N, CA, C, O and CB atoms as a CASP TS submission, in Angstrom:
PFRMAT TS
TARGET T0000
AUTHOR 0000-0000-0000
METHOD Language model
MODEL 1
PARENT N/A
ATOM      1  N   ILE     1      21.673  -0.514   2.091  1.00  0.00           N
ATOM      2  CA  ILE     1      21.610  -1.428   3.221  1.00  0.00           C
ATOM      3  C   ILE     1      20.779  -0.810   4.343  1.00  0.00           C
ATOM      4  O   ILE     1      19.987  -1.505   4.979  1.00  0.00           O
ATOM      5  CB  ILE     1      23.027  -1.775   3.722  1.00  0.00           C
ATOM      6  N   LYS     2      20.952   0.484   4.592  1.00  0.00           N
ATOM      7  CA  LYS     2      20.213   1.145   5.668  1.00  0.00           C
ATOM      8  C   LYS     2      18.715   1.141   5.394  1.00  0.00           C
ATOM      9  O   LYS     2      17.911   0.926   6.301  1.00  0.00           O
ATOM     10  CB  LYS     2      20.706   2.581   5.849  1.00  0.00           C
ATOM     11  N   ASP     3      18.344   1.380   4.137  1.00  0.00           N
ATOM     12  CA  ASP     3      16.922   1.369   3.791  1.00  0.00           C
ATOM     13  C   ASP     3      16.324  -0.011   4.008  1.00  0.00           C
ATOM     14  O   ASP     3      15.210  -0.148   4.513  1.00  0.00           O
ATOM     15  CB  ASP     3      16.716   1.809   2.337  1.00  0.00           C
ATOM     16  N   LYS     4      17.077  -1.026   3.622  1.00  0.00           N
ATOM     17  CA  LYS     4      16.597  -2.395   3.775  1.00  0.00           C
ATOM     18  C   LYS     4      16.461  -2.756   5.255  1.00  0.00           C
ATOM     19  O   LYS     4      15.472  -3.368   5.659  1.00  0.00           O
ATOM     20  CB  LYS     4      17.546  -3.378   3.070  1.00  0.00           C
ATOM     21  N   LEU     5      17.444  -2.380   6.052  1.00  0.00           N
ATOM     22  CA  LEU     5      17.398  -2.632   7.485  1.00  0.00           C
ATOM     23  C   LEU     5      16.210  -1.910   8.111  1.00  0.00           C
ATOM     24  O   LEU     5      15.469  -2.493   8.903  1.00  0.00           O
ATOM     25  CB  LEU     5      18.710  -2.189   8.155  1.00  0.00           C
ATOM     26  N   TYR     6      16.034  -0.650   7.756  1.00  0.00           N
ATOM     27  CA  TYR     6      14.917   0.148   8.268  1.00  0.00           C
ATOM     28  C   TYR     6      13.593  -0.543   7.960  1.00  0.00           C
ATOM     29  O   TYR     6      12.754  -0.705   8.847  1.00  0.00           O
ATOM     30  CB  TYR     6      14.936   1.571   7.659  1.00  0.00           C
ATOM     31  N   GLU     7      13.405  -0.947   6.711  1.00  0.00           N
ATOM     32  CA  GLU     7      12.147  -1.578   6.304  1.00  0.00           C
ATOM     33  C   GLU     7      11.926  -2.908   7.021  1.00  0.00           C
ATOM     34  O   GLU     7      10.798  -3.217   7.403  1.00  0.00           O
ATOM     35  CB  GLU     7      12.130  -1.796   4.792  1.00  0.00           C
ATOM     36  N   GLN     8      12.962  -3.684   7.207  1.00  0.00           N
ATOM     37  CA  GLN     8      12.826  -4.966   7.899  1.00  0.00           C
ATOM     38  C   GLN     8      12.394  -4.758   9.346  1.00  0.00           C
ATOM     39  O   GLN     8      11.497  -5.441   9.839  1.00  0.00           O
ATOM     40  CB  GLN     8      14.146  -5.747   7.849  1.00  0.00           C
ATOM     41  N   ILE     9      13.038  -3.814  10.018  1.00  0.00           N
ATOM     42  CA  ILE     9      12.694  -3.543  11.415  1.00  0.00           C
ATOM     43  C   ILE     9      11.272  -2.998  11.510  1.00  0.00           C
ATOM     44  O   ILE     9      10.490  -3.431  12.356  1.00  0.00           O
ATOM     45  CB  ILE     9      13.697  -2.545  12.042  1.00  0.00           C
ATOM     46  N   LYS    10      10.944  -2.052  10.645  1.00  0.00           N
ATOM     47  CA  LYS    10       9.598  -1.458  10.650  1.00  0.00           C
ATOM     48  C   LYS    10       8.535  -2.526  10.410  1.00  0.00           C
ATOM     49  O   LYS    10       7.530  -2.571  11.120  1.00  0.00           O
ATOM     50  CB  LYS    10       9.487  -0.353   9.577  1.00  0.00           C
ATOM     51  N   ASN    11       8.748  -3.371   9.430  1.00  0.00           N
ATOM     52  CA  ASN    11       7.773  -4.419   9.118  1.00  0.00           C
ATOM     53  C   ASN    11       7.612  -5.403  10.268  1.00  0.00           C
ATOM     54  O   ASN    11       6.504  -5.856  10.554  1.00  0.00           O
ATOM     55  CB  ASN    11       8.187  -5.164   7.858  1.00  0.00           C
ATOM     56  N   SER    12       8.709  -5.731  10.923  1.00  0.00           N
ATOM     57  CA  SER    12       8.669  -6.633  12.066  1.00  0.00           C
ATOM     58  C   SER    12       7.866  -6.029  13.217  1.00  0.00           C
ATOM     59  O   SER    12       7.046  -6.710  13.833  1.00  0.00           O
ATOM     60  CB  SER    12      10.086  -6.963  12.529  1.00  0.00           C
ATOM     61  N   ILE    13       8.105  -4.761  13.499  1.00  0.00           N
ATOM     62  CA  ILE    13       7.378  -4.071  14.574  1.00  0.00           C
ATOM     63  C   ILE    13       5.888  -4.014  14.254  1.00  0.00           C
ATOM     64  O   ILE    13       5.056  -4.290  15.117  1.00  0.00           O
ATOM     65  CB  ILE    13       7.935  -2.639  14.784  1.00  0.00           C
ATOM     66  N   MET    14       5.552  -3.661  13.029  1.00  0.00           N
ATOM     67  CA  MET    14       4.142  -3.526  12.656  1.00  0.00           C
ATOM     68  C   MET    14       3.431  -4.880  12.637  1.00  0.00           C
ATOM     69  O   MET    14       2.254  -4.963  12.986  1.00  0.00           O
ATOM     70  CB  MET    14       4.021  -2.856  11.287  1.00  0.00           C
ATOM     71  N   LYS    15       4.122  -5.921  12.240  1.00  0.00           N
ATOM     72  CA  LYS    15       3.530  -7.256  12.255  1.00  0.00           C
ATOM     73  C   LYS    15       3.195  -7.658  13.693  1.00  0.00           C
ATOM     74  O   LYS    15       2.118  -8.188  13.969  1.00  0.00           O
ATOM     75  CB  LYS    15       4.490  -8.289  11.608  1.00  0.00           C
ATOM     76  N   GLU    16       4.124  -7.399  14.587  1.00  0.00           N
ATOM     77  CA  GLU    16       3.909  -7.700  16.004  1.00  0.00           C
ATOM     78  C   GLU    16       2.743  -6.871  16.555  1.00  0.00           C
ATOM     79  O   GLU    16       1.912  -7.385  17.304  1.00  0.00           O
ATOM     80  CB  GLU    16       5.198  -7.427  16.819  1.00  0.00           C
ATOM     81  N   TYR    17       2.687  -5.604  16.186  1.00  0.00           N
ATOM     82  CA  TYR    17       1.610  -4.705  16.640  1.00  0.00           C
ATOM     83  C   TYR    17       0.246  -5.191  16.158  1.00  0.00           C
ATOM     84  O   TYR    17      -0.712  -5.230  16.930  1.00  0.00           O
ATOM     85  CB  TYR    17       1.861  -3.267  16.139  1.00  0.00           C
ATOM     86  N   LYS    18       0.160  -5.553  14.903  1.00  0.00           N
ATOM     87  CA  LYS    18      -1.118  -5.979  14.329  1.00  0.00           C
ATOM     88  C   LYS    18      -1.581  -7.325  14.883  1.00  0.00           C
ATOM     89  O   LYS    18      -2.776  -7.619  14.885  1.00  0.00           O
ATOM     90  CB  LYS    18      -1.006  -6.061  12.816  1.00  0.00           C
ATOM     91  N   ASN    19      -0.637  -8.141  15.355  1.00  0.00           N
ATOM     92  CA  ASN    19      -0.980  -9.458  15.874  1.00  0.00           C
ATOM     93  C   ASN    19      -1.112  -9.489  17.394  1.00  0.00           C
ATOM     94  O   ASN    19      -1.239 -10.564  17.981  1.00  0.00           O
ATOM     95  CB  ASN    19       0.053 -10.452  15.443  1.00  0.00           C
ATOM     96  N   ALA    20      -1.084  -8.331  18.031  1.00  0.00           N
ATOM     97  CA  ALA    20      -1.213  -8.273  19.495  1.00  0.00           C
ATOM     98  C   ALA    20      -2.579  -8.813  19.900  1.00  0.00           C
ATOM     99  O   ALA    20      -3.603  -8.357  19.391  1.00  0.00           O
ATOM    100  CB  ALA    20      -1.023  -6.812  20.020  1.00  0.00           C
ATOM    101  N   PRO    21      -2.601  -9.789  20.819  1.00  0.00           N
ATOM    102  CA  PRO    21      -3.887 -10.390  21.190  1.00  0.00           C
ATOM    103  C   PRO    21      -4.809  -9.442  21.952  1.00  0.00           C
ATOM    104  O   PRO    21      -6.030  -9.533  21.826  1.00  0.00           O
ATOM    105  CB  PRO    21      -3.647 -11.616  22.023  1.00  0.00           C
ATOM    106  N   TYR    22      -4.239  -8.537  22.737  1.00  0.00           N
ATOM    107  CA  TYR    22      -5.035  -7.600  23.523  1.00  0.00           C
ATOM    108  C   TYR    22      -4.510  -6.191  23.330  1.00  0.00           C
ATOM    109  O   TYR    22      -3.768  -5.685  24.172  1.00  0.00           O
ATOM    110  CB  TYR    22      -5.021  -7.980  25.015  1.00  0.00           C
ATOM    111  N   PRO    23      -4.888  -5.546  22.222  1.00  0.00           N
ATOM    112  CA  PRO    23      -4.378  -4.189  22.012  1.00  0.00           C
ATOM    113  C   PRO    23      -4.876  -3.254  23.099  1.00  0.00           C
ATOM    114  O   PRO    23      -6.053  -3.266  23.460  1.00  0.00           O
ATOM    115  CB  PRO    23      -4.793  -3.662  20.633  1.00  0.00           C
ATOM    116  N   GLY    24      -3.983  -2.462  23.603  1.00  0.00           N
ATOM    117  CA  GLY    24      -4.303  -1.501  24.644  1.00  0.00           C
ATOM    118  C   GLY    24      -3.079  -0.660  24.909  1.00  0.00           C
ATOM    119  O   GLY    24      -2.075  -0.764  24.204  1.00  0.00           O
ATOM    120  N   ARG    25      -3.162   0.162  25.916  1.00  0.00           N
ATOM    121  CA  ARG    25      -2.068   1.101  26.184  1.00  0.00           C
ATOM    122  C   ARG    25      -0.723   0.415  26.386  1.00  0.00           C
ATOM    123  O   ARG    25       0.298   0.924  25.923  1.00  0.00           O
ATOM    124  CB  ARG    25      -2.390   1.924  27.401  1.00  0.00           C
ATOM    125  N   ASN    26      -0.701  -0.723  27.064  1.00  0.00           N
ATOM    126  CA  ASN    26       0.574  -1.400  27.276  1.00  0.00           C
ATOM    127  C   ASN    26       1.195  -1.861  25.961  1.00  0.00           C
ATOM    128  O   ASN    26       2.395  -1.688  25.746  1.00  0.00           O
ATOM    129  CB  ASN    26       0.388  -2.589  28.205  1.00  0.00           C
ATOM    130  N   SER    27       0.389  -2.441  25.088  1.00  0.00           N
ATOM    131  CA  SER    27       0.933  -2.887  23.805  1.00  0.00           C
ATOM    132  C   SER    27       1.288  -1.686  22.927  1.00  0.00           C
ATOM    133  O   SER    27       2.241  -1.748  22.150  1.00  0.00           O
ATOM    134  CB  SER    27      -0.075  -3.802  23.078  1.00  0.00           C
ATOM    135  N   TYR    28       0.534  -0.604  23.045  1.00  0.00           N
ATOM    136  CA  TYR    28       0.858   0.606  22.291  1.00  0.00           C
ATOM    137  C   TYR    28       2.214   1.159  22.738  1.00  0.00           C
ATOM    138  O   TYR    28       3.051   1.524  21.913  1.00  0.00           O
ATOM    139  CB  TYR    28      -0.249   1.675  22.472  1.00  0.00           C
ATOM    140  N   ARG    29       2.415   1.213  24.064  1.00  0.00           N
ATOM    141  CA  ARG    29       3.689   1.729  24.590  1.00  0.00           C
ATOM    142  C   ARG    29       4.862   0.877  24.118  1.00  0.00           C
ATOM    143  O   ARG    29       5.891   1.405  23.696  1.00  0.00           O
ATOM    144  CB  ARG    29       3.661   1.772  26.130  1.00  0.00           C
ATOM    145  N   THR    30       4.703  -0.433  24.189  1.00  0.00           N
ATOM    146  CA  THR    30       5.767  -1.345  23.764  1.00  0.00           C
ATOM    147  C   THR    30       6.097  -1.119  22.297  1.00  0.00           C
ATOM    148  O   THR    30       7.267  -1.014  21.931  1.00  0.00           O
ATOM    149  CB  THR    30       5.357  -2.812  24.000  1.00  0.00           C
ATOM    150  N   THR    31       5.082  -1.045  21.466  1.00  0.00           N
ATOM    151  CA  THR    31       5.279  -0.821  20.038  1.00  0.00           C
ATOM    152  C   THR    31       5.958   0.518  19.783  1.00  0.00           C
ATOM    153  O   THR    31       6.905   0.593  19.001  1.00  0.00           O
ATOM    154  CB  THR    31       3.943  -0.883  19.299  1.00  0.00           C
ATOM    155  N   LEU    32       5.489   1.560  20.425  1.00  0.00           N
ATOM    156  CA  LEU    32       6.037   2.895  20.192  1.00  0.00           C
ATOM    157  C   LEU    32       7.477   3.015  20.688  1.00  0.00           C
ATOM    158  O   LEU    32       8.273   3.745  20.098  1.00  0.00           O
ATOM    159  CB  LEU    32       5.167   3.941  20.874  1.00  0.00           C
ATOM    160  N   ARG    33       7.814   2.314  21.753  1.00  0.00           N
ATOM    161  CA  ARG    33       9.212   2.314  22.212  1.00  0.00           C
ATOM    162  C   ARG    33      10.116   1.635  21.194  1.00  0.00           C
ATOM    163  O   ARG    33      11.267   2.032  21.014  1.00  0.00           O
ATOM    164  CB  ARG    33       9.335   1.610  23.577  1.00  0.00           C
ATOM    165  N   LYS    34       9.599   0.624  20.538  1.00  0.00           N
ATOM    166  CA  LYS    34      10.384  -0.037  19.487  1.00  0.00           C
ATOM    167  C   LYS    34      10.498   0.879  18.269  1.00  0.00           C
ATOM    168  O   LYS    34      11.550   0.946  17.634  1.00  0.00           O
ATOM    169  CB  LYS    34       9.738  -1.395  19.086  1.00  0.00           C
ATOM    170  N   ILE    35       9.430   1.573  17.952  1.00  0.00           N
ATOM    171  CA  ILE    35       9.429   2.472  16.797  1.00  0.00           C
ATOM    172  C   ILE    35      10.425   3.603  16.978  1.00  0.00           C
ATOM    173  O   ILE    35      11.068   4.020  16.014  1.00  0.00           O
ATOM    174  CB  ILE    35       8.034   3.041  16.566  1.00  0.00           C
ATOM    175  N   ILE    36      10.562   4.103  18.194  1.00  0.00           N
ATOM    176  CA  ILE    36      11.492   5.208  18.422  1.00  0.00           C
ATOM    177  C   ILE    36      12.924   4.791  18.071  1.00  0.00           C
ATOM    178  O   ILE    36      13.744   5.634  17.705  1.00  0.00           O
ATOM    179  CB  ILE    36      11.417   5.680  19.888  1.00  0.00           C
ATOM    180  N   ASN    37      13.220   3.512  18.179  1.00  0.00           N
ATOM    181  CA  ASN    37      14.543   3.028  17.808  1.00  0.00           C
ATOM    182  C   ASN    37      14.820   3.173  16.317  1.00  0.00           C
ATOM    183  O   ASN    37      15.978   3.220  15.901  1.00  0.00           O
ATOM    184  CB  ASN    37      14.694   1.584  18.214  1.00  0.00           C
ATOM    185  N   LEU    38      13.767   3.244  15.514  1.00  0.00           N
ATOM    186  CA  LEU    38      13.956   3.453  14.077  1.00  0.00           C
ATOM    187  C   LEU    38      14.582   4.815  13.790  1.00  0.00           C
ATOM    188  O   LEU    38      15.237   5.003  12.765  1.00  0.00           O
ATOM    189  CB  LEU    38      12.620   3.327  13.342  1.00  0.00           C
ATOM    190  N   SER    39      14.374   5.758  14.698  1.00  0.00           N
ATOM    191  CA  SER    39      14.884   7.110  14.480  1.00  0.00           C
ATOM    192  C   SER    39      16.405   7.182  14.556  1.00  0.00           C
ATOM    193  O   SER    39      16.991   8.171  14.116  1.00  0.00           O
ATOM    194  CB  SER    39      14.283   8.056  15.491  1.00  0.00           C
ATOM    195  N   ILE    40      17.049   6.172  15.097  1.00  0.00           N
ATOM    196  CA  ILE    40      18.510   6.203  15.216  1.00  0.00           C
ATOM    197  C   ILE    40      19.219   5.687  13.971  1.00  0.00           C
ATOM    198  O   ILE    40      20.444   5.763  13.880  1.00  0.00           O
ATOM    199  CB  ILE    40      18.944   5.391  16.409  1.00  0.00           C
ATOM    200  N   ILE    41      18.465   5.165  13.016  1.00  0.00           N
ATOM    201  CA  ILE    41      19.080   4.688  11.780  1.00  0.00           C
ATOM    202  C   ILE    41      19.413   5.900  10.921  1.00  0.00           C
ATOM    203  O   ILE    41      18.528   6.572  10.390  1.00  0.00           O
ATOM    204  CB  ILE    41      18.137   3.694  11.015  1.00  0.00           C
ATOM    205  N   VAL    42      20.683   6.155  10.801  1.00  0.00           N
ATOM    206  CA  VAL    42      21.164   7.321  10.060  1.00  0.00           C
ATOM    207  C   VAL    42      20.791   7.188   8.591  1.00  0.00           C
ATOM    208  O   VAL    42      20.958   6.127   7.990  1.00  0.00           O
ATOM    209  CB  VAL    42      22.695   7.482  10.217  1.00  0.00           C
ATOM    210  N   GLY    43      20.292   8.255   8.031  1.00  0.00           N
ATOM    211  CA  GLY    43      19.912   8.257   6.625  1.00  0.00           C
ATOM    212  C   GLY    43      18.460   7.888   6.387  1.00  0.00           C
ATOM    213  O   GLY    43      17.995   7.916   5.247  1.00  0.00           O
ATOM    214  N   ALA    44      17.738   7.543   7.443  1.00  0.00           N
ATOM    215  CA  ALA    44      16.340   7.147   7.291  1.00  0.00           C
ATOM    216  C   ALA    44      15.394   8.160   7.936  1.00  0.00           C
ATOM    217  O   ALA    44      14.240   7.842   8.224  1.00  0.00           O
ATOM    218  CB  ALA    44      16.115   5.765   7.901  1.00  0.00           C
ATOM    219  N   GLU    45      15.878   9.364   8.158  1.00  0.00           N
ATOM    220  CA  GLU    45      15.080  10.378   8.844  1.00  0.00           C
ATOM    221  C   GLU    45      13.786  10.703   8.108  1.00  0.00           C
ATOM    222  O   GLU    45      12.732  10.845   8.727  1.00  0.00           O
ATOM    223  CB  GLU    45      15.890  11.638   9.018  1.00  0.00           C
ATOM    224  N   ASP    46      13.872  10.819   6.778  1.00  0.00           N
ATOM    225  CA  ASP    46      12.674  11.132   5.998  1.00  0.00           C
ATOM    226  C   ASP    46      11.645  10.006   6.072  1.00  0.00           C
ATOM    227  O   ASP    46      10.447  10.254   6.211  1.00  0.00           O
ATOM    228  CB  ASP    46      13.049  11.398   4.540  1.00  0.00           C
ATOM    229  N   LYS    47      12.124   8.777   5.980  1.00  0.00           N
ATOM    230  CA  LYS    47      11.222   7.631   6.064  1.00  0.00           C
ATOM    231  C   LYS    47      10.585   7.543   7.436  1.00  0.00           C
ATOM    232  O   LYS    47       9.413   7.188   7.562  1.00  0.00           O
ATOM    233  CB  LYS    47      11.965   6.338   5.748  1.00  0.00           C
ATOM    234  N   TYR    48      11.356   7.866   8.465  1.00  0.00           N
ATOM    235  CA  TYR    48      10.839   7.829   9.833  1.00  0.00           C
ATOM    236  C   TYR    48       9.731   8.861  10.005  1.00  0.00           C
ATOM    237  O   TYR    48       8.677   8.547  10.559  1.00  0.00           O
ATOM    238  CB  TYR    48      11.971   8.081  10.852  1.00  0.00           C
ATOM    239  N   ALA    49       9.951  10.069   9.546  1.00  0.00           N
ATOM    240  CA  ALA    49       8.943  11.129   9.652  1.00  0.00           C
ATOM    241  C   ALA    49       7.677  10.746   8.886  1.00  0.00           C
ATOM    242  O   ALA    49       6.564  10.973   9.361  1.00  0.00           O
ATOM    243  CB  ALA    49       9.505  12.465   9.119  1.00  0.00           C
ATOM    244  N   GLU    50       7.851  10.173   7.714  1.00  0.00           N
ATOM    245  CA  GLU    50       6.712   9.737   6.904  1.00  0.00           C
ATOM    246  C   GLU    50       5.949   8.617   7.619  1.00  0.00           C
ATOM    247  O   GLU    50       4.719   8.584   7.597  1.00  0.00           O
ATOM    248  CB  GLU    50       7.188   9.261   5.509  1.00  0.00           C
ATOM    249  N   PHE    51       6.683   7.711   8.245  1.00  0.00           N
ATOM    250  CA  PHE    51       6.077   6.608   8.971  1.00  0.00           C
ATOM    251  C   PHE    51       5.239   7.116  10.145  1.00  0.00           C
ATOM    252  O   PHE    51       4.160   6.584  10.409  1.00  0.00           O
ATOM    253  CB  PHE    51       7.155   5.647   9.468  1.00  0.00           C
ATOM    254  N   LEU    52       5.720   8.132  10.844  1.00  0.00           N
ATOM    255  CA  LEU    52       4.960   8.693  11.958  1.00  0.00           C
ATOM    256  C   LEU    52       3.637   9.283  11.479  1.00  0.00           C
ATOM    257  O   LEU    52       2.610   9.138  12.143  1.00  0.00           O
ATOM    258  CB  LEU    52       5.783   9.762  12.679  1.00  0.00           C
ATOM    259  N   VAL    53       3.665   9.944  10.337  1.00  0.00           N
ATOM    260  CA  VAL    53       2.434  10.495   9.757  1.00  0.00           C
ATOM    261  C   VAL    53       1.468   9.358   9.418  1.00  0.00           C
ATOM    262  O   VAL    53       0.268   9.460   9.670  1.00  0.00           O
ATOM    263  CB  VAL    53       2.750  11.339   8.487  1.00  0.00           C
ATOM    264  N   GLN    54       1.999   8.282   8.847  1.00  0.00           N
ATOM    265  CA  GLN    54       1.160   7.125   8.512  1.00  0.00           C
ATOM    266  C   GLN    54       0.550   6.506   9.765  1.00  0.00           C
ATOM    267  O   GLN    54      -0.614   6.107   9.764  1.00  0.00           O
ATOM    268  CB  GLN    54       1.977   6.072   7.753  1.00  0.00           C
ATOM    269  N   LEU    55       1.337   6.429  10.826  1.00  0.00           N
ATOM    270  CA  LEU    55       0.821   5.881  12.089  1.00  0.00           C
ATOM    271  C   LEU    55      -0.341   6.721  12.614  1.00  0.00           C
ATOM    272  O   LEU    55      -1.359   6.181  13.048  1.00  0.00           O
ATOM    273  CB  LEU    55       1.942   5.815  13.147  1.00  0.00           C
ATOM    274  N   LYS    56      -0.185   8.027  12.571  1.00  0.00           N
ATOM    275  CA  LYS    56      -1.256   8.913  13.045  1.00  0.00           C
ATOM    276  C   LYS    56      -2.522   8.717  12.211  1.00  0.00           C
ATOM    277  O   LYS    56      -3.623   8.605  12.750  1.00  0.00           O
ATOM    278  CB  LYS    56      -0.803  10.392  12.989  1.00  0.00           C
ATOM    279  N   GLU    57      -2.348   8.679  10.902  1.00  0.00           N
ATOM    280  CA  GLU    57      -3.496   8.514  10.007  1.00  0.00           C
ATOM    281  C   GLU    57      -4.157   7.153  10.202  1.00  0.00           C
ATOM    282  O   GLU    57      -5.384   7.051  10.217  1.00  0.00           O
ATOM    283  CB  GLU    57      -3.061   8.680   8.546  1.00  0.00           C
ATOM    284  N   GLY    58      -3.350   6.119  10.349  1.00  0.00           N
ATOM    285  CA  GLY    58      -3.881   4.764  10.471  1.00  0.00           C
ATOM    286  C   GLY    58      -4.513   4.453  11.814  1.00  0.00           C
ATOM    287  O   GLY    58      -5.211   3.449  11.957  1.00  0.00           O
ATOM    288  N   ASN    59      -4.274   5.306  12.796  1.00  0.00           N
ATOM    289  CA  ASN    59      -4.796   5.052  14.139  1.00  0.00           C
ATOM    290  C   ASN    59      -5.695   6.173  14.639  1.00  0.00           C
ATOM    291  O   ASN    59      -5.796   6.405  15.844  1.00  0.00           O
ATOM    292  CB  ASN    59      -3.654   4.853  15.106  1.00  0.00           C
ATOM    293  N   LYS    60      -6.345   6.864  13.716  1.00  0.00           N
ATOM    294  CA  LYS    60      -7.247   7.963  14.084  1.00  0.00           C
ATOM    295  C   LYS    60      -8.374   7.494  15.003  1.00  0.00           C
ATOM    296  O   LYS    60      -8.849   8.255  15.846  1.00  0.00           O
ATOM    297  CB  LYS    60      -7.840   8.599  12.826  1.00  0.00           C
ATOM    298  N   GLN    61      -8.794   6.261  14.842  1.00  0.00           N
ATOM    299  CA  GLN    61      -9.900   5.728  15.630  1.00  0.00           C
ATOM    300  C   GLN    61      -9.446   5.187  16.982  1.00  0.00           C
ATOM    301  O   GLN    61     -10.252   4.635  17.730  1.00  0.00           O
ATOM    302  CB  GLN    61     -10.603   4.638  14.856  1.00  0.00           C
ATOM    303  N   ARG    62      -8.174   5.340  17.297  1.00  0.00           N
ATOM    304  CA  ARG    62      -7.622   4.852  18.561  1.00  0.00           C
ATOM    305  C   ARG    62      -7.016   6.020  19.341  1.00  0.00           C
ATOM    306  O   ARG    62      -5.804   6.232  19.299  1.00  0.00           O
ATOM    307  CB  ARG    62      -6.554   3.749  18.309  1.00  0.00           C
ATOM    308  N   PRO    63      -7.843   6.765  20.043  1.00  0.00           N
ATOM    309  CA  PRO    63      -7.326   7.932  20.759  1.00  0.00           C
ATOM    310  C   PRO    63      -6.264   7.584  21.791  1.00  0.00           C
ATOM    311  O   PRO    63      -5.357   8.377  22.041  1.00  0.00           O
ATOM    312  CB  PRO    63      -8.452   8.650  21.435  1.00  0.00           C
ATOM    313  N   SER    64      -6.372   6.399  22.394  1.00  0.00           N
ATOM    314  CA  SER    64      -5.360   6.034  23.389  1.00  0.00           C
ATOM    315  C   SER    64      -4.008   5.774  22.714  1.00  0.00           C
ATOM    316  O   SER    64      -2.964   6.051  23.305  1.00  0.00           O
ATOM    317  CB  SER    64      -5.810   4.786  24.185  1.00  0.00           C
ATOM    318  N   PHE    65      -4.015   5.252  21.498  1.00  0.00           N
ATOM    319  CA  PHE    65      -2.768   5.066  20.752  1.00  0.00           C
ATOM    320  C   PHE    65      -2.141   6.426  20.465  1.00  0.00           C
ATOM    321  O   PHE    65      -0.944   6.622  20.672  1.00  0.00           O
ATOM    322  CB  PHE    65      -3.020   4.290  19.428  1.00  0.00           C
ATOM    323  N   LEU    66      -2.956   7.361  19.987  1.00  0.00           N
ATOM    324  CA  LEU    66      -2.445   8.693  19.664  1.00  0.00           C
ATOM    325  C   LEU    66      -1.948   9.411  20.918  1.00  0.00           C
ATOM    326  O   LEU    66      -0.968  10.153  20.857  1.00  0.00           O
ATOM    327  CB  LEU    66      -3.532   9.528  18.974  1.00  0.00           C
ATOM    328  N   ASP    67      -2.609   9.198  22.043  1.00  0.00           N
ATOM    329  CA  ASP    67      -2.172   9.774  23.304  1.00  0.00           C
ATOM    330  C   ASP    67      -0.794   9.240  23.694  1.00  0.00           C
ATOM    331  O   ASP    67       0.098  10.007  24.058  1.00  0.00           O
ATOM    332  CB  ASP    67      -3.192   9.477  24.409  1.00  0.00           C
ATOM    333  N   GLU    68      -0.630   7.933  23.614  1.00  0.00           N
ATOM    334  CA  GLU    68       0.664   7.321  23.935  1.00  0.00           C
ATOM    335  C   GLU    68       1.735   7.752  22.933  1.00  0.00           C
ATOM    336  O   GLU    68       2.892   7.957  23.300  1.00  0.00           O
ATOM    337  CB  GLU    68       0.544   5.783  23.951  1.00  0.00           C
ATOM    338  N   MET    69       1.349   7.885  21.693  1.00  0.00           N
ATOM    339  CA  MET    69       2.290   8.322  20.668  1.00  0.00           C
ATOM    340  C   MET    69       2.791   9.721  20.985  1.00  0.00           C
ATOM    341  O   MET    69       3.979  10.006  20.830  1.00  0.00           O
ATOM    342  CB  MET    69       1.637   8.288  19.274  1.00  0.00           C
ATOM    343  N   GLY    70       1.904  10.585  21.423  1.00  0.00           N
ATOM    344  CA  GLY    70       2.296  11.944  21.787  1.00  0.00           C
ATOM    345  C   GLY    70       3.253  11.956  22.969  1.00  0.00           C
ATOM    346  O   GLY    70       4.170  12.776  23.016  1.00  0.00           O
ATOM    347  N   LYS    71       3.050  11.059  23.917  1.00  0.00           N
ATOM    348  CA  LYS    71       3.912  10.999  25.096  1.00  0.00           C
ATOM    349  C   LYS    71       5.298  10.440  24.776  1.00  0.00           C
ATOM    350  O   LYS    71       6.297  10.900  25.330  1.00  0.00           O
ATOM    351  CB  LYS    71       3.258  10.155  26.170  1.00  0.00           C
ATOM    352  N   ILE    72       5.358   9.456  23.889  1.00  0.00           N
ATOM    353  CA  ILE    72       6.606   8.730  23.655  1.00  0.00           C
ATOM    354  C   ILE    72       7.405   9.291  22.491  1.00  0.00           C
ATOM    355  O   ILE    72       8.626   9.419  22.591  1.00  0.00           O
ATOM    356  CB  ILE    72       6.313   7.277  23.405  1.00  0.00           C
ATOM    357  N   LEU    73       6.753   9.624  21.405  1.00  0.00           N
ATOM    358  CA  LEU    73       7.484   9.982  20.181  1.00  0.00           C
ATOM    359  C   LEU    73       7.623  11.470  19.927  1.00  0.00           C
ATOM    360  O   LEU    73       8.456  11.881  19.119  1.00  0.00           O
ATOM    361  CB  LEU    73       6.816   9.372  19.017  1.00  0.00           C
ATOM    362  N   GLU    74       6.837  12.274  20.586  1.00  0.00           N
ATOM    363  CA  GLU    74       6.900  13.706  20.269  1.00  0.00           C
ATOM    364  C   GLU    74       7.368  14.525  21.448  1.00  0.00           C
ATOM    365  O   GLU    74       7.476  15.747  21.347  1.00  0.00           O
ATOM    366  CB  GLU    74       5.548  14.207  19.811  1.00  0.00           C
TER
END
């Protein structure tokens, strides 16, 4: 159940992120604040860590995203 909940929340957050009409620091902050909530799901620590690595890799071309990620998640 926890894995399913984790995946549903993660997919919802990423769908919202990808559909943001004006991506920028504000939308990055909002998304990353939602993502940090995934870390509280007990038993999903490994998936959360893996997801953070994927986020970094997938947003290499967005230095402002990585900057905000460093401020909020690390």
